[in-house]
C-alpha positions in Angstrom: -15.9 -19.6 14.5 -12.1 -19.8 14.4 -10.0 -16.6 15.5 -7.6 -16.7 12.3 -10.8 -17.1 10.0 -12.3 -14.1 11.5 -9.2 -12.1 11.4 -8.9 -13.0 7.5 -12.7 -12.1 6.9 -11.9 -8.6 8.9 -8.7 -8.2 6.6 -10.5 -9.1 3.4 -13.2 -6.5 4.4 -10.8 -3.7 5.2 -9.1 -4.5 1.5 -12.2 -4.4 -0.4 -13.2 -1.0 1.6 -9.8 0.6 0.8 -10.2 -0.7 -3.0 -13.4 1.2 -3.2 -12.1 4.2 -1.6 -8.9 4.0 -3.5 -10.2 6.8 -6.1 -11.3 9.2 -3.6 -7.8 8.6 -1.8 -6.3 9.5 -5.2 -8.2 12.5 -5.7 -7.2 13.8 -2.2 -3.3 13.4 -3.1 -3.7 15.4 -6.2 -4.0 18.6 -4.2 -0.8 18.2 -2.4 2.1 19.5 -4.5 5.7 20.7 -3.5 6.9 23.8 -4.7 9.0 21.5 -7.4 6.6 19.6 -9.0 9.0 18.3 -11.2 11.7 17.0 -8.8 12.4 14.0 -7.2 9.5 12.6 -5.1 7.1 15.4 -5.7 3.6 14.6 -5.5 1.9 15.0 -9.0 -1.3 14.1 -10.8 0.4 11.4 -12.7 1.1 8.8 -9.6 0.0 5.4 -10.6 -2.2 4.0 -7.9 -1.5 0.6 -9.0 1.8 0.7 -6.8 -0.3 1.9 -3.7 -2.6 -1.0 -4.6 0.4 -3.9 -4.8 2.0 -2.6 -1.8 -1.3 -3.1 0.0 -1.8 -6.3 -1.4 2.1 -7.6 -0.6 1.4 -6.3 2.9 -1.4 -8.5 3.8 0.0 -11.7 3.6 2.7 -10.4 6.2 -0.2 -8.9 8.4 -2.0 -12.3 8.4 1.4 -13.8 9.3 2.0 -11.4 12.3 -1.3 -12.0 13.7 -1.1 -15.8 13.2 2.4 -16.6 14.3 3.8 -13.3 15.9 6.9 -11.3 14.4 9.7 -13.1 13.2 13.1 -12.2 11.6 12.2 -13.1 8.4 9.2 -10.7 8.2 11.9 -7.9 7.7 12.7 -9.5 4.5 9.1 -10.0 3.5 8.6 -6.4 3.8 11.0 -5.4 1.2 8.3 -5.7 -1.9 6.0 -3.5 0.4 9.0 -1.0 0.6 9.7 -1.1 -3.3 6.0 -0.7 -4.2 5.6 2.5 -1.8 9.2 3.9 -3.3 7.7 3.6 -6.8 4.4 5.0 -5.7 6.2 8.1 -4.2 9.7 8.5 -6.0 9.2 6.3 -9.2 8.9 7.5 -12.6 5.7 8.6 -13.7 3.8 6.6 -16.4 3.0 9.4 -18.7 
């Protein structure tokens, strides 16, 4: 088998595993709270896991590109959506 095909299958397998475990990971995060639960960037029970999923999905093509071609300068720009989705997950407005 081709090296790139094996890596893509491995990454897809990891993505499927993480999607199955996403609910469990969200339950673990519910137990962590800062002193000020209503403040900026506090971990609360209303965080939307969709942002974490979107960050993971936008990161996977970058990871495949790094494996195939190595790190390039444009990859820093490609990481901007990942950072935005992670920021929305941890610091964004709650959906309630």
